[in-house]
Structures are given as structure tokens and as C-alpha cells.
PyMOL CGO cylinders between C-alpha atoms (Angstrom):
from pymol import cmd
from pymol.cgo import CYLINDER

trace = [
    CYLINDER, 24.85, 41.42, 35.37, 22.98, 38.79, 33.22, 0.3, 1, 1, 1, 1, 1, 1,
    CYLINDER, 22.98, 38.79, 33.22, 19.66, 39.95, 31.77, 0.3, 1, 1, 1, 1, 1, 1,
    CYLINDER, 19.66, 39.95, 31.77, 16.76, 37.60, 31.36, 0.3, 1, 1, 1, 1, 1, 1,
    CYLINDER, 16.76, 37.60, 31.36, 16.35, 35.78, 27.97, 0.3, 1, 1, 1, 1, 1, 1,
    CYLINDER, 16.35, 35.78, 27.97, 14.24, 37.67, 25.33, 0.3, 1, 1, 1, 1, 1, 1,
    CYLINDER, 14.24, 37.67, 25.33, 12.73, 34.65, 23.53, 0.3, 1, 1, 1, 1, 1, 1,
    CYLINDER, 12.73, 34.65, 23.53, 9.25, 35.97, 23.67, 0.3, 1, 1, 1, 1, 1, 1,
    CYLINDER, 9.25, 35.97, 23.67, 10.28, 39.19, 21.86, 0.3, 1, 1, 1, 1, 1, 1,
    CYLINDER, 10.28, 39.19, 21.86, 12.21, 37.43, 19.09, 0.3, 1, 1, 1, 1, 1, 1,
    CYLINDER, 12.21, 37.43, 19.09, 9.29, 36.93, 16.72, 0.3, 1, 1, 1, 1, 1, 1,
    CYLINDER, 9.29, 36.93, 16.72, 8.41, 40.60, 16.93, 0.3, 1, 1, 1, 1, 1, 1,
    CYLINDER, 8.41, 40.60, 16.93, 12.09, 41.56, 16.28, 0.3, 1, 1, 1, 1, 1, 1,
    CYLINDER, 12.09, 41.56, 16.28, 12.30, 39.34, 13.12, 0.3, 1, 1, 1, 1, 1, 1,
    CYLINDER, 12.30, 39.34, 13.12, 9.14, 40.88, 11.76, 0.3, 1, 1, 1, 1, 1, 1,
    CYLINDER, 9.14, 40.88, 11.76, 10.24, 44.41, 12.56, 0.3, 1, 1, 1, 1, 1, 1,
    CYLINDER, 10.24, 44.41, 12.56, 7.38, 45.08, 14.90, 0.3, 1, 1, 1, 1, 1, 1,
    CYLINDER, 7.38, 45.08, 14.90, 9.45, 46.45, 17.87, 0.3, 1, 1, 1, 1, 1, 1,
    CYLINDER, 9.45, 46.45, 17.87, 9.95, 50.12, 18.57, 0.3, 1, 1, 1, 1, 1, 1,
    CYLINDER, 9.95, 50.12, 18.57, 13.52, 51.46, 18.04, 0.3, 1, 1, 1, 1, 1, 1,
    CYLINDER, 13.52, 51.46, 18.04, 14.59, 51.50, 21.77, 0.3, 1, 1, 1, 1, 1, 1,
    CYLINDER, 14.59, 51.50, 21.77, 13.32, 47.84, 22.27, 0.3, 1, 1, 1, 1, 1, 1,
    CYLINDER, 13.32, 47.84, 22.27, 15.08, 46.77, 19.15, 0.3, 1, 1, 1, 1, 1, 1,
    CYLINDER, 15.08, 46.77, 19.15, 18.41, 48.35, 20.33, 0.3, 1, 1, 1, 1, 1, 1,
    CYLINDER, 18.41, 48.35, 20.33, 18.04, 46.66, 23.73, 0.3, 1, 1, 1, 1, 1, 1,
    CYLINDER, 18.04, 46.66, 23.73, 17.17, 43.17, 22.14, 0.3, 1, 1, 1, 1, 1, 1,
    CYLINDER, 17.17, 43.17, 22.14, 20.13, 43.45, 19.71, 0.3, 1, 1, 1, 1, 1, 1,
    CYLINDER, 20.13, 43.45, 19.71, 22.44, 44.27, 22.56, 0.3, 1, 1, 1, 1, 1, 1,
    CYLINDER, 22.44, 44.27, 22.56, 21.22, 41.24, 24.50, 0.3, 1, 1, 1, 1, 1, 1,
    CYLINDER, 21.22, 41.24, 24.50, 21.69, 38.88, 21.41, 0.3, 1, 1, 1, 1, 1, 1,
    CYLINDER, 21.69, 38.88, 21.41, 25.43, 40.12, 21.12, 0.3, 1, 1, 1, 1, 1, 1,
    CYLINDER, 25.43, 40.12, 21.12, 25.97, 38.80, 24.74, 0.3, 1, 1, 1, 1, 1, 1,
    CYLINDER, 25.97, 38.80, 24.74, 23.70, 35.77, 24.89, 0.3, 1, 1, 1, 1, 1, 1,
    CYLINDER, 23.70, 35.77, 24.89, 24.61, 32.73, 22.57, 0.3, 1, 1, 1, 1, 1, 1,
    CYLINDER, 24.61, 32.73, 22.57, 21.46, 30.86, 23.52, 0.3, 1, 1, 1, 1, 1, 1,
    CYLINDER, 21.46, 30.86, 23.52, 19.15, 33.67, 22.30, 0.3, 1, 1, 1, 1, 1, 1,
    CYLINDER, 19.15, 33.67, 22.30, 21.17, 34.17, 19.20, 0.3, 1, 1, 1, 1, 1, 1,
    CYLINDER, 21.17, 34.17, 19.20, 20.81, 30.49, 18.26, 0.3, 1, 1, 1, 1, 1, 1,
    CYLINDER, 20.81, 30.49, 18.26, 17.01, 30.79, 18.82, 0.3, 1, 1, 1, 1, 1, 1,
    CYLINDER, 17.01, 30.79, 18.82, 16.83, 33.99, 16.66, 0.3, 1, 1, 1, 1, 1, 1,
    CYLINDER, 16.83, 33.99, 16.66, 18.76, 32.17, 13.89, 0.3, 1, 1, 1, 1, 1, 1,
    CYLINDER, 18.76, 32.17, 13.89, 16.44, 29.20, 14.00, 0.3, 1, 1, 1, 1, 1, 1,
    CYLINDER, 16.44, 29.20, 14.00, 13.32, 31.42, 13.96, 0.3, 1, 1, 1, 1, 1, 1,
    CYLINDER, 13.32, 31.42, 13.96, 14.72, 33.49, 11.12, 0.3, 1, 1, 1, 1, 1, 1,
    CYLINDER, 14.72, 33.49, 11.12, 15.32, 30.26, 9.08, 0.3, 1, 1, 1, 1, 1, 1,
    CYLINDER, 15.32, 30.26, 9.08, 11.80, 28.95, 9.80, 0.3, 1, 1, 1, 1, 1, 1,
    CYLINDER, 11.80, 28.95, 9.80, 10.29, 32.27, 8.78, 0.3, 1, 1, 1, 1, 1, 1,
    CYLINDER, 10.29, 32.27, 8.78, 12.14, 32.08, 5.46, 0.3, 1, 1, 1, 1, 1, 1,
    CYLINDER, 12.14, 32.08, 5.46, 10.86, 28.57, 4.81, 0.3, 1, 1, 1, 1, 1, 1,
    CYLINDER, 10.86, 28.57, 4.81, 7.29, 29.70, 5.65, 0.3, 1, 1, 1, 1, 1, 1,
    CYLINDER, 7.29, 29.70, 5.65, 7.44, 32.61, 3.27, 0.3, 1, 1, 1, 1, 1, 1,
    CYLINDER, 7.44, 32.61, 3.27, 8.94, 30.36, 0.60, 0.3, 1, 1, 1, 1, 1, 1,
    CYLINDER, 8.94, 30.36, 0.60, 6.12, 27.82, 1.06, 0.3, 1, 1, 1, 1, 1, 1,
    CYLINDER, 6.12, 27.82, 1.06, 3.36, 30.38, 0.99, 0.3, 1, 1, 1, 1, 1, 1,
    CYLINDER, 3.36, 30.38, 0.99, 4.42, 31.99, -2.16, 0.3, 1, 1, 1, 1, 1, 1,
    CYLINDER, 4.42, 31.99, -2.16, 1.68, 31.90, -4.73, 0.3, 1, 1, 1, 1, 1, 1,
    CYLINDER, 1.68, 31.90, -4.73, 2.34, 29.43, -7.68, 0.3, 1, 1, 1, 1, 1, 1,
    CYLINDER, 2.34, 29.43, -7.68, 1.56, 32.33, -10.13, 0.3, 1, 1, 1, 1, 1, 1,
    CYLINDER, 1.56, 32.33, -10.13, 2.90, 35.86, -10.19, 0.3, 1, 1, 1, 1, 1, 1,
    CYLINDER, 2.90, 35.86, -10.19, 0.65, 38.73, -11.02, 0.3, 1, 1, 1, 1, 1, 1,
    CYLINDER, 0.65, 38.73, -11.02, 1.52, 38.81, -14.82, 0.3, 1, 1, 1, 1, 1, 1,
    CYLINDER, 1.52, 38.81, -14.82, 0.79, 35.11, -15.02, 0.3, 1, 1, 1, 1, 1, 1,
    CYLINDER, 0.79, 35.11, -15.02, -2.56, 35.45, -13.38, 0.3, 1, 1, 1, 1, 1, 1,
    CYLINDER, -2.56, 35.45, -13.38, -3.41, 38.34, -15.72, 0.3, 1, 1, 1, 1, 1, 1,
    CYLINDER, -3.41, 38.34, -15.72, -2.44, 36.19, -18.81, 0.3, 1, 1, 1, 1, 1, 1,
    CYLINDER, -2.44, 36.19, -18.81, -4.60, 33.33, -17.56, 0.3, 1, 1, 1, 1, 1, 1,
    CYLINDER, -4.60, 33.33, -17.56, -7.58, 35.55, -16.89, 0.3, 1, 1, 1, 1, 1, 1,
    CYLINDER, -7.58, 35.55, -16.89, -7.32, 37.15, -20.31, 0.3, 1, 1, 1, 1, 1, 1,
    CYLINDER, -7.32, 37.15, -20.31, -7.32, 33.75, -22.04, 0.3, 1, 1, 1, 1, 1, 1,
    CYLINDER, -7.32, 33.75, -22.04, -10.36, 32.55, -20.06, 0.3, 1, 1, 1, 1, 1, 1,
    CYLINDER, -10.36, 32.55, -20.06, -12.22, 35.78, -20.78, 0.3, 1, 1, 1, 1, 1, 1,
    CYLINDER, -12.22, 35.78, -20.78, -11.38, 35.42, -24.48, 0.3, 1, 1, 1, 1, 1, 1,
    CYLINDER, -11.38, 35.42, -24.48, -12.79, 31.99, -24.57, 0.3, 1, 1, 1, 1, 1, 1,
    CYLINDER, -12.79, 31.99, -24.57, -15.88, 33.09, -22.80, 0.3, 1, 1, 1, 1, 1, 1,
    CYLINDER, -15.88, 33.09, -22.80, -16.43, 35.94, -25.25, 0.3, 1, 1, 1, 1, 1, 1,
    CYLINDER, -16.43, 35.94, -25.25, -15.97, 33.82, -28.37, 0.3, 1, 1, 1, 1, 1, 1,
    CYLINDER, -15.97, 33.82, -28.37, -18.24, 31.20, -27.13, 0.3, 1, 1, 1, 1, 1, 1,
    CYLINDER, -18.24, 31.20, -27.13, -15.64, 28.45, -27.55, 0.3, 1, 1, 1, 1, 1, 1,
    CYLINDER, -15.64, 28.45, -27.55, -16.38, 25.56, -25.23, 0.3, 1, 1, 1, 1, 1, 1,
    CYLINDER, -16.38, 25.56, -25.23, -14.55, 22.48, -24.52, 0.3, 1, 1, 1, 1, 1, 1,
    CYLINDER, -14.55, 22.48, -24.52, -15.77, 19.59, -26.63, 0.3, 1, 1, 1, 1, 1, 1,
    CYLINDER, -15.77, 19.59, -26.63, -16.46, 16.39, -24.77, 0.3, 1, 1, 1, 1, 1, 1,
    CYLINDER, -16.46, 16.39, -24.77, -14.03, 13.55, -25.46, 0.3, 1, 1, 1, 1, 1, 1,
    CYLINDER, -14.03, 13.55, -25.46, -15.09, 10.49, -27.45, 0.3, 1, 1, 1, 1, 1, 1,
    CYLINDER, -15.09, 10.49, -27.45, -17.57, 8.20, -25.83, 0.3, 1, 1, 1, 1, 1, 1,
    CYLINDER, -17.57, 8.20, -25.83, -15.83, 5.15, -27.12, 0.3, 1, 1, 1, 1, 1, 1,
    CYLINDER, -15.83, 5.15, -27.12, -14.06, 4.27, -23.83, 0.3, 1, 1, 1, 1, 1, 1,
    CYLINDER, -14.06, 4.27, -23.83, -17.43, 4.22, -22.01, 0.3, 1, 1, 1, 1, 1, 1,
    CYLINDER, -17.43, 4.22, -22.01, -18.96, 2.04, -24.66, 0.3, 1, 1, 1, 1, 1, 1,
    CYLINDER, -18.96, 2.04, -24.66, -15.96, -0.28, -24.66, 0.3, 1, 1, 1, 1, 1, 1,
    CYLINDER, -15.96, -0.28, -24.66, -16.12, -0.68, -20.92, 0.3, 1, 1, 1, 1, 1, 1,
    CYLINDER, -16.12, -0.68, -20.92, -19.82, -1.37, -21.03, 0.3, 1, 1, 1, 1, 1, 1,
    CYLINDER, -19.82, -1.37, -21.03, -19.29, -3.96, -23.68, 0.3, 1, 1, 1, 1, 1, 1,
    CYLINDER, -19.29, -3.96, -23.68, -16.51, -5.68, -21.74, 0.3, 1, 1, 1, 1, 1, 1,
    CYLINDER, -16.51, -5.68, -21.74, -18.56, -5.69, -18.47, 0.3, 1, 1, 1, 1, 1, 1,
    CYLINDER, -18.56, -5.69, -18.47, -21.53, -7.21, -20.44, 0.3, 1, 1, 1, 1, 1, 1,
    CYLINDER, -21.53, -7.21, -20.44, -19.39, -9.88, -21.86, 0.3, 1, 1, 1, 1, 1, 1,
    CYLINDER, -19.39, -9.88, -21.86, -17.89, -10.66, -18.51, 0.3, 1, 1, 1, 1, 1, 1,
    CYLINDER, -17.89, -10.66, -18.51, -21.47, -10.86, -16.96, 0.3, 1, 1, 1, 1, 1, 1,
    CYLINDER, -21.47, -10.86, -16.96, -22.61, -13.24, -19.73, 0.3, 1, 1, 1, 1, 1, 1,
    CYLINDER, -22.61, -13.24, -19.73, -19.63, -15.51, -19.34, 0.3, 1, 1, 1, 1, 1, 1,
    CYLINDER, -19.63, -15.51, -19.34, -20.08, -15.63, -15.60, 0.3, 1, 1, 1, 1, 1, 1,
    CYLINDER, -20.08, -15.63, -15.60, -23.89, -16.37, -15.95, 0.3, 1, 1, 1, 1, 1, 1,
    CYLINDER, -23.89, -16.37, -15.95, -23.29, -19.26, -18.47, 0.3, 1, 1, 1, 1, 1, 1,
    CYLINDER, -23.29, -19.26, -18.47, -20.60, -20.69, -16.17, 0.3, 1, 1, 1, 1, 1, 1,
    CYLINDER, -20.60, -20.69, -16.17, -22.93, -20.63, -13.21, 0.3, 1, 1, 1, 1, 1, 1,
    CYLINDER, -22.93, -20.63, -13.21, -25.76, -22.15, -15.35, 0.3, 1, 1, 1, 1, 1, 1,
    CYLINDER, -25.76, -22.15, -15.35, -23.54, -25.00, -16.47, 0.3, 1, 1, 1, 1, 1, 1,
    CYLINDER, -23.54, -25.00, -16.47, -22.43, -25.70, -12.99, 0.3, 1, 1, 1, 1, 1, 1,
    CYLINDER, -22.43, -25.70, -12.99, -25.95, -25.75, -11.70, 0.3, 1, 1, 1, 1, 1, 1,
    CYLINDER, -25.95, -25.75, -11.70, -27.03, -28.04, -14.62, 0.3, 1, 1, 1, 1, 1, 1,
    CYLINDER, -27.03, -28.04, -14.62, -24.28, -30.46, -13.92, 0.3, 1, 1, 1, 1, 1, 1,
    CYLINDER, -24.28, -30.46, -13.92, -25.06, -30.85, -10.19, 0.3, 1, 1, 1, 1, 1, 1,
    CYLINDER, -25.06, -30.85, -10.19, -27.19, -34.07, -9.55, 0.3, 1, 1, 1, 1, 1, 1,
    CYLINDER, -27.19, -34.07, -9.55, -30.81, -33.45, -8.54, 0.3, 1, 1, 1, 1, 1, 1,
    CYLINDER, -30.81, -33.45, -8.54, -30.88, -35.77, -5.57, 0.3, 1, 1, 1, 1, 1, 1,
    CYLINDER, -30.88, -35.77, -5.57, -28.12, -36.69, -3.17, 0.3, 1, 1, 1, 1, 1, 1,
    CYLINDER, -28.12, -36.69, -3.17, -25.69, -39.50, -4.18, 0.3, 1, 1, 1, 1, 1, 1,
    CYLINDER, -25.69, -39.50, -4.18, -24.47, -41.99, -1.74, 0.3, 1, 1, 1, 1, 1, 1,
    CYLINDER, -24.47, -41.99, -1.74, -20.77, -41.15, -0.94, 0.3, 1, 1, 1, 1, 1, 1,
    CYLINDER, -20.77, -41.15, -0.94, -19.71, -44.64, -1.88, 0.3, 1, 1, 1, 1, 1, 1,
    CYLINDER, -19.71, -44.64, -1.88, -21.01, -44.46, -5.36, 0.3, 1, 1, 1, 1, 1, 1,
    CYLINDER, -21.01, -44.46, -5.36, -19.00, -43.20, -8.21, 0.3, 1, 1, 1, 1, 1, 1,
    CYLINDER, -19.00, -43.20, -8.21, -20.07, -39.82, -9.76, 0.3, 1, 1, 1, 1, 1, 1,
    CYLINDER, -20.07, -39.82, -9.76, -22.41, -40.23, -12.75, 0.3, 1, 1, 1, 1, 1, 1,
    CYLINDER, -22.41, -40.23, -12.75, -21.16, -39.76, -16.26, 0.3, 1, 1, 1, 1, 1, 1,
    CYLINDER, -21.16, -39.76, -16.26, -22.08, -36.34, -17.67, 0.3, 1, 1, 1, 1, 1, 1,
    CYLINDER, -22.08, -36.34, -17.67, -24.47, -37.36, -20.43, 0.3, 1, 1, 1, 1, 1, 1,
    CYLINDER, -24.47, -37.36, -20.43, -28.02, -36.58, -21.19, 0.3, 1, 1, 1, 1, 1, 1,
    CYLINDER, -28.02, -36.58, -21.19, -29.05, -40.44, -21.56, 0.3, 1, 1, 1, 1, 1, 1,
    CYLINDER, -29.05, -40.44, -21.56, -28.28, -42.92, -18.77, 0.3, 1, 1, 1, 1, 1, 1,
    CYLINDER, -28.28, -42.92, -18.77, -25.94, -45.68, -19.93, 0.3, 1, 1, 1, 1, 1, 1,
    CYLINDER, -25.94, -45.68, -19.93, -27.62, -48.66, -21.51, 0.3, 1, 1, 1, 1, 1, 1,
    CYLINDER, -27.62, -48.66, -21.51, -26.72, -52.19, -20.39, 0.3, 1, 1, 1, 1, 1, 1,
    CYLINDER, -26.72, -52.19, -20.39, -24.47, -53.94, -22.70, 0.3, 1, 1, 1, 1, 1, 1,
    CYLINDER, -24.47, -53.94, -22.70, -25.69, -57.01, -24.41, 0.3, 1, 1, 1, 1, 1, 1,
    CYLINDER, -25.69, -57.01, -24.41, -24.20, -60.25, -23.01, 0.3, 1, 1, 1, 1, 1, 1,
    CYLINDER, -24.20, -60.25, -23.01, -21.54, -61.78, -25.10, 0.3, 1, 1, 1, 1, 1, 1,
    CYLINDER, -21.54, -61.78, -25.10, -22.32, -65.12, -26.62, 0.3, 1, 1, 1, 1, 1, 1,
    CYLINDER, -22.32, -65.12, -26.62, -20.52, -68.09, -25.14, 0.3, 1, 1, 1, 1, 1, 1,
    CYLINDER, -20.52, -68.09, -25.14, -17.22, -68.66, -26.75, 0.3, 1, 1, 1, 1, 1, 1,
    CYLINDER, -17.22, -68.66, -26.75, -16.01, -72.23, -26.65, 0.3, 1, 1, 1, 1, 1, 1,
    CYLINDER, -16.01, -72.23, -26.65, -12.60, -73.23, -27.92, 0.3, 1, 1, 1, 1, 1, 1,
    CYLINDER, -12.60, -73.23, -27.92, -12.69, -75.56, -30.85, 0.3, 1, 1, 1, 1, 1, 1,
    CYLINDER, -12.69, -75.56, -30.85, -11.46, -79.00, -30.01, 0.3, 1, 1, 1, 1, 1, 1,
    CYLINDER, -11.46, -79.00, -30.01, -8.69, -80.39, -32.21, 0.3, 1, 1, 1, 1, 1, 1,
    CYLINDER, -8.69, -80.39, -32.21, -9.68, -83.37, -34.04, 0.3, 1, 1, 1, 1, 1, 1,
    CYLINDER, -9.68, -83.37, -34.04, -7.80, -86.55, -33.45, 0.3, 1, 1, 1, 1, 1, 1,
    CYLINDER, -7.80, -86.55, -33.45, -4.80, -85.07, -31.70, 0.3, 1, 1, 1, 1, 1, 1,
    CYLINDER, -4.80, -85.07, -31.70, -2.51, -87.43, -30.10, 0.3, 1, 1, 1, 1, 1, 1,
    CYLINDER, -2.51, -87.43, -30.10, -3.14, -87.11, -26.42, 0.3, 1, 1, 1, 1, 1, 1,
    CYLINDER, -3.14, -87.11, -26.42, -0.95, -87.83, -23.44, 0.3, 1, 1, 1, 1, 1, 1,
    CYLINDER, -0.95, -87.83, -23.44, -1.22, -91.20, -21.93, 0.3, 1, 1, 1, 1, 1, 1,
    CYLINDER, -1.22, -91.20, -21.93, -3.55, -91.09, -19.10, 0.3, 1, 1, 1, 1, 1, 1,
    CYLINDER, -3.55, -91.09, -19.10, -4.03, -93.62, -16.43, 0.3, 1, 1, 1, 1, 1, 1,
    CYLINDER, -4.03, -93.62, -16.43, -7.63, -95.03, -16.24, 0.3, 1, 1, 1, 1, 1, 1,
    CYLINDER, -7.63, -95.03, -16.24, -8.01, -93.82, -12.69, 0.3, 1, 1, 1, 1, 1, 1,
    CYLINDER, -8.01, -93.82, -12.69, -7.18, -90.14, -13.50, 0.3, 1, 1, 1, 1, 1, 1,
    CYLINDER, -7.18, -90.14, -13.50, -10.33, -87.96, -13.39, 0.3, 1, 1, 1, 1, 1, 1,
    CYLINDER, -10.33, -87.96, -13.39, -11.55, -86.50, -16.73, 0.3, 1, 1, 1, 1, 1, 1,
    CYLINDER, -11.55, -86.50, -16.73, -10.43, -82.98, -17.56, 0.3, 1, 1, 1, 1, 1, 1,
    CYLINDER, -10.43, -82.98, -17.56, -12.96, -80.31, -16.83, 0.3, 1, 1, 1, 1, 1, 1,
    CYLINDER, -12.96, -80.31, -16.83, -14.00, -77.57, -19.06, 0.3, 1, 1, 1, 1, 1, 1,
    CYLINDER, -14.00, -77.57, -19.06, -12.35, -74.22, -18.51, 0.3, 1, 1, 1, 1, 1, 1,
    CYLINDER, -12.35, -74.22, -18.51, -14.20, -71.89, -16.21, 0.3, 1, 1, 1, 1, 1, 1,
    CYLINDER, -14.20, -71.89, -16.21, -15.32, -68.58, -17.59, 0.3, 1, 1, 1, 1, 1, 1,
    CYLINDER, -15.32, -68.58, -17.59, -15.24, -65.66, -15.20, 0.3, 1, 1, 1, 1, 1, 1,
    CYLINDER, -15.24, -65.66, -15.20, -16.81, -62.41, -16.42, 0.3, 1, 1, 1, 1, 1, 1,
    CYLINDER, -16.81, -62.41, -16.42, -16.41, -58.95, -14.65, 0.3, 1, 1, 1, 1, 1, 1,
    CYLINDER, -16.41, -58.95, -14.65, -18.49, -55.92, -15.52, 0.3, 1, 1, 1, 1, 1, 1,
    CYLINDER, -18.49, -55.92, -15.52, -16.67, -52.66, -14.90, 0.3, 1, 1, 1, 1, 1, 1,
    CYLINDER, -16.67, -52.66, -14.90, -18.22, -49.33, -14.09, 0.3, 1, 1, 1, 1, 1, 1,
    CYLINDER, -18.22, -49.33, -14.09, -17.79, -48.39, -17.74, 0.3, 1, 1, 1, 1, 1, 1,
    CYLINDER, -17.79, -48.39, -17.74, -20.36, -50.34, -19.71, 0.3, 1, 1, 1, 1, 1, 1,
    CYLINDER, -20.36, -50.34, -19.71, -18.03, -50.59, -22.79, 0.3, 1, 1, 1, 1, 1, 1,
    CYLINDER, -18.03, -50.59, -22.79, -15.38, -52.55, -20.74, 0.3, 1, 1, 1, 1, 1, 1,
    CYLINDER, -15.38, -52.55, -20.74, -15.94, -56.17, -19.81, 0.3, 1, 1, 1, 1, 1, 1,
    CYLINDER, -15.94, -56.17, -19.81, -13.27, -58.42, -18.42, 0.3, 1, 1, 1, 1, 1, 1,
    CYLINDER, -13.27, -58.42, -18.42, -13.48, -62.14, -19.34, 0.3, 1, 1, 1, 1, 1, 1,
    CYLINDER, -13.48, -62.14, -19.34, -11.18, -64.55, -17.71, 0.3, 1, 1, 1, 1, 1, 1,
    CYLINDER, -11.18, -64.55, -17.71, -10.75, -68.21, -18.70, 0.3, 1, 1, 1, 1, 1, 1,
    CYLINDER, -10.75, -68.21, -18.70, -9.33, -70.48, -16.03, 0.3, 1, 1, 1, 1, 1, 1,
    CYLINDER, -9.33, -70.48, -16.03, -8.64, -74.11, -15.95, 0.3, 1, 1, 1, 1, 1, 1,
    CYLINDER, -8.64, -74.11, -15.95, -11.26, -75.75, -13.59, 0.3, 1, 1, 1, 1, 1, 1,
    CYLINDER, -11.26, -75.75, -13.59, -9.99, -78.15, -11.04, 0.3, 1, 1, 1, 1, 1, 1,
    CYLINDER, -9.99, -78.15, -11.04, -11.25, -81.78, -11.33, 0.3, 1, 1, 1, 1, 1, 1,
    CYLINDER, -11.25, -81.78, -11.33, -14.31, -82.35, -9.15, 0.3, 1, 1, 1, 1, 1, 1,
    CYLINDER, -14.31, -82.35, -9.15, -12.55, -85.09, -7.12, 0.3, 1, 1, 1, 1, 1, 1,
    CYLINDER, -12.55, -85.09, -7.12, -10.12, -82.65, -5.59, 0.3, 1, 1, 1, 1, 1, 1,
    CYLINDER, -10.12, -82.65, -5.59, -11.52, -80.94, -2.57, 0.3, 1, 1, 1, 1, 1, 1,
    CYLINDER, -11.52, -80.94, -2.57, -11.33, -77.15, -2.88, 0.3, 1, 1, 1, 1, 1, 1,
    CYLINDER, -11.33, -77.15, -2.88, -9.46, -75.57, 0.03, 0.3, 1, 1, 1, 1, 1, 1,
    CYLINDER, -9.46, -75.57, 0.03, -10.46, -72.26, 1.25, 0.3, 1, 1, 1, 1, 1, 1,
    CYLINDER, -10.46, -72.26, 1.25, -7.82, -69.95, 2.92, 0.3, 1, 1, 1, 1, 1, 1,
    CYLINDER, -7.82, -69.95, 2.92, -9.27, -70.94, 6.40, 0.3, 1, 1, 1, 1, 1, 1,
    CYLINDER, -9.27, -70.94, 6.40, -8.74, -74.53, 5.71, 0.3, 1, 1, 1, 1, 1, 1,
    CYLINDER, -8.74, -74.53, 5.71, -5.22, -74.32, 4.34, 0.3, 1, 1, 1, 1, 1, 1,
    CYLINDER, -5.22, -74.32, 4.34, -2.53, -76.17, 6.23, 0.3, 1, 1, 1, 1, 1, 1,
]
cmd.load_cgo(trace, "trace")
């Protein structure tokens, strides 16, 4: 005849809390039932792990030595001295320097921002305190004419040569000016625009 499992009595058996007749009956059942035997082994292992985990980190002699040292320091009046305050001062100094650097950076960025909106098509102004001054116009430069140079033979009906045309460009940089000298077309030839070209 198979007896019912005794799983609910296993914790009491492991801790030794069962009476002698109940302990004998449980051990007789464990010798016949492999399932209860495995459960008892698992429970015994877990109880051992718990006891190991709950062991105090110090034994009684260790606690007594620690207590004696603490009491000795209390009786002699020895107190722990505070550490140097230098790390705190250094961190405050670094924080102040970082704040000052950030404030000066923000101030410079705000100062460089234009006070009124600029049209998107215009170039950004130069970063100087004074506005750029207008450059003085360059004096007219004419090419010196060679004296009595033999000229090519020209037919009397050919038009006279025109003076070179001077084209002057002003760039966005006041210090840069582009001057272009081009041979002008004689006035008798009609100037063709791109729309009139054949």
C-alpha cells in the first residue's frame, strides 16, 4: 500500500522539530518514495545555502576586538581629523573658471549679433567697430602714346581708332577694385546685342 507524500512535514524533519515516532515514520516513507527523497535533498541543500548566507560577517572575537578599539578611541579622545579642504577649493576654482569662460563666450556672441535684422540677400557685415570707409577713386590712367612710331598703313575710309574703354568694378571688399581696359569698337559699327545676333 502506497502512503501519501509527506512534503508538508519535510521542513519540520530537516530542522529536527518532529517527535520521535513521526520522525521514524517519515524516514520509513523516504526510504520507499524517491519523489519525497529528492524533495528532502533539495530542501536540505537550500537550508544549507540559507545558513551560509545568513552567517554574520564577524565572529564573536572579531566583534569584541572592534568594540575594544572603538572604546579605546572614545576614552582617549582621539577623533578622526577631517581631510584636506584642497579638493573642495580646487573644484570651486574650476567651476568658477568654467562659469567665467561661458559668460564671456555668451557676451561675445551677443555683441557680434547685428542690432537690426539684415536682409537675407545682403552679405554679413565685417566684424569691426568702425564701418568701412569708401575708397578714394583712382586717378584716370592713360597710356602714354609713343612718339612718331611708324603706323600701319590705313586706308583713308577706315574709321579712327577709339580710345580703350575703362571698366571699373567695386567688390564687397573696399580694398579690392577690378579695372578692365578693353578696346572700344569704332563708332561706325553697330553694336549687336544678344537678341539681335543672327
